[in-house]
C-alpha positions in Angstrom: 0.0 0.0 0.0 2.8 2.4 0.9 4.7 1.7 -2.3 1.5 2.1 -4.4 0.5 5.3 -2.6 4.0 6.9 -3.1 4.0 5.9 -6.8 0.6 7.4 -7.4 1.4 10.6 -5.6 4.8 10.9 -7.4 2.9 10.6 -10.7 0.6 13.5 -9.7 -2.4 11.7 -8.2 -4.2 13.6 -5.4 -3.2 12.0 -2.1 -6.8 11.8 -0.8 -7.9 10.0 -4.0 -4.8 7.7 -4.0 -5.5 6.7 -0.3 -9.1 5.7 -1.1 -8.1 4.0 -4.3 -5.6 1.8 -2.5 -7.6 1.2 0.7 -10.7 0.1 -1.1 -8.9 -1.2 -4.2 -7.4 -4.1 -2.4 -10.9 -5.3 -1.3 -12.4 -4.8 -4.8 -9.5 -6.5 -6.6 -9.2 -9.5 -4.3 -13.0 -10.0 -4.5 -12.6 -10.5 -8.3 -9.7 -12.9 -7.5 -11.9 -14.8 -5.0 -14.8 -15.0 -7.6 -12.7 -16.2 -10.6 -9.0 -16.5 -9.8 -6.3 -14.6 -11.5 -8.1 -15.0 -14.9 -11.2 -13.0 -13.8 -9.1 -10.4 -12.0 -7.0 -9.9 -15.1 -10.1 -9.9 -17.4 -11.2 -6.7 -15.7 -8.3 -4.9 -17.4 -8.0 -3.5 -20.9 -5.7 -5.5 -23.2 -2.8 -3.0 -22.9 -3.3 -3.0 -19.1 -3.2 -6.8 -19.0 0.2 -6.7 -20.8 1.5 -4.1 -18.3 0.2 -6.0 -15.3 1.8 -9.2 -16.6 5.1 -7.6 -17.2 5.1 -5.9 -13.8 4.1 -9.1 -12.0 7.0 -11.0 -13.6 9.4 -8.2 -12.4 7.8 -8.3 -9.0 8.2 -12.1 -8.7 11.9 -11.8 -9.5 12.3 -9.1 -6.8 10.2 -10.8 -4.2 11.1 -14.4 -4.6 14.0 -14.3 -2.0 11.6 -12.7 0.5 9.0 -15.4 0.0 11.6 -18.1 0.2 13.0 -16.6 3.4 9.6 -16.3 4.9 8.8 -20.0 4.1 12.2 -21.0 5.6 11.3 -19.1 8.7 8.0 -20.8 9.0 9.4 -24.3 8.5 12.3 -23.7 10.9 10.0 -22.3 13.5 11.8 -18.9 13.5 8.6 -17.1 12.5 6.6 -18.5 15.3 9.3 -18.1 17.9 9.9 -14.5 16.9 6.2 -13.8 17.1 5.9 -15.5 20.5 9.0 -13.6 21.8 7.3 -10.3 20.7 4.1 -11.4 22.5 6.1 -12.0 25.6 7.6 -8.5 25.2 4.1 -6.9 25.1 4.1 -6.8 21.3 6.8 -4.1 21.3 8.0 -4.8 17.7 4.5 -5.0 16.3 3.3 -1.9 18.1 6.4 0.0 17.1 5.9 -1.0 13.4 2.2 0.1 13.7 3.2 3.4 15.2 5.8 4.1 12.5 3.4 3.0 9.7 0.7 5.3 11.2 2.9 8.3 10.5 3.3 7.6 6.8 1.9 9.9 4.1 -0.6 7.1 3.2 -1.9 6.8 6.7 -2.1 10.6 7.2 -3.6 11.4 3.8 -6.9 13.4 3.8 -10.1 11.5 3.2 -11.4 11.5 -0.3 -15.1 12.3 -0.3 -15.9 11.4 -3.9 -17.1 8.0 -5.2 -14.8 5.6 -7.0 -16.6 3.2 -9.3 -15.8 -0.5 -9.2 -14.1 -0.6 -12.7 -12.0 2.4 -11.8 -10.2 0.4 -9.1 -9.0 -1.9 -12.0 -8.3 0.8 -14.5 -6.2 2.8 -12.0 -4.9 -0.2 -10.0 -2.7 -2.0 -12.5 0.3 -2.0 -10.1 -1.9 -3.4 -7.3 -3.2 -6.1 -9.7 0.3 -7.0 -10.7 1.3 -7.2 -7.0 -1.7 -9.6 -6.3 -0.9 -11.7 -9.3 2.8 -11.9 -8.4 2.0 -12.6 -4.7 -0.5 -15.4 -5.4 1.8 -17.1 -7.9 4.9 -16.7 -5.7 3.1 -18.0 -2.6 1.9 -21.1 -4.5 5.3 -21.8 -6.1 7.1 -21.3 -2.9 4.8 -23.6 -0.9 4.9 -26.3 -3.6 8.7 -26.1 -3.8 8.8 -26.5 0.0 6.8 -29.7 -0.2 3.3 -28.6 0.5 0.8 -30.4 -1.7 -0.6 -28.4 -4.6 -4.2 -28.4 -3.4 -3.2 -26.9 0.0 -0.9 -24.4 -1.6 -3.6 -23.4 -4.0 -6.1 -22.8 -1.2 -3.6 -20.9 1.0 -2.3 -18.8 -1.9 -5.6 -17.9 -3.6 -8.4 -18.1 -1.1 -6.8 -16.6 2.0 -5.8 -13.3 0.3 -9.3 -11.8 0.1 -9.8 -12.5 3.8 -6.6 -10.6 4.5 -7.6 -7.8 2.2 -11.0 -7.5 3.9 -9.6 -7.0 7.4 
C-alpha cells in the first residue's frame, strides 16, 4: 500500500484519491480474485493494461522471490513462530512500534477523499496493485509447492486466503 501510494502521488495523483483507491482497491481487486481467480481479475483490465500487469508481475516475482523463500524457511524452521511469541512475551513491542511508524506515513495521514470511486475504476487505475496480487499469489503457490506442500493446499492458501486478509 505504501509503495503504491507513493508511486501514485509521485505521478501527480491527489493524495486523498490515492489513499481511497488503495484502501478500497485491495478489497475490490481481491474480490474479483476470489470469484474467478487470476483470470477474472486480469479480465477486468483492458488488453494493454493486461500486458502491463503481466510484465510488472514478472518483475515483482523476481524481486520478491527471495523474500517469499526466506519467509517460508522461517515458517518451516519455527523462526517465524518463535519470533512472534517472543514479541508477544515482550508486550508486542516490535508489532506496536511498526504500527506506530506506519501510522505516521503519508498514506496513513492522507486526507479523506469524499468522492465516489466506481468499481471498474479500481481496476483501471490499480494496475500495479493487480500486478502485486498476481505476483504474490503465484509466488506463494510456487514457494509452498517447492517447500513440499501439496498443490491443493498451496492453491487454497495462496488464492483463497488473500481476500480474507484484504478485507480486514
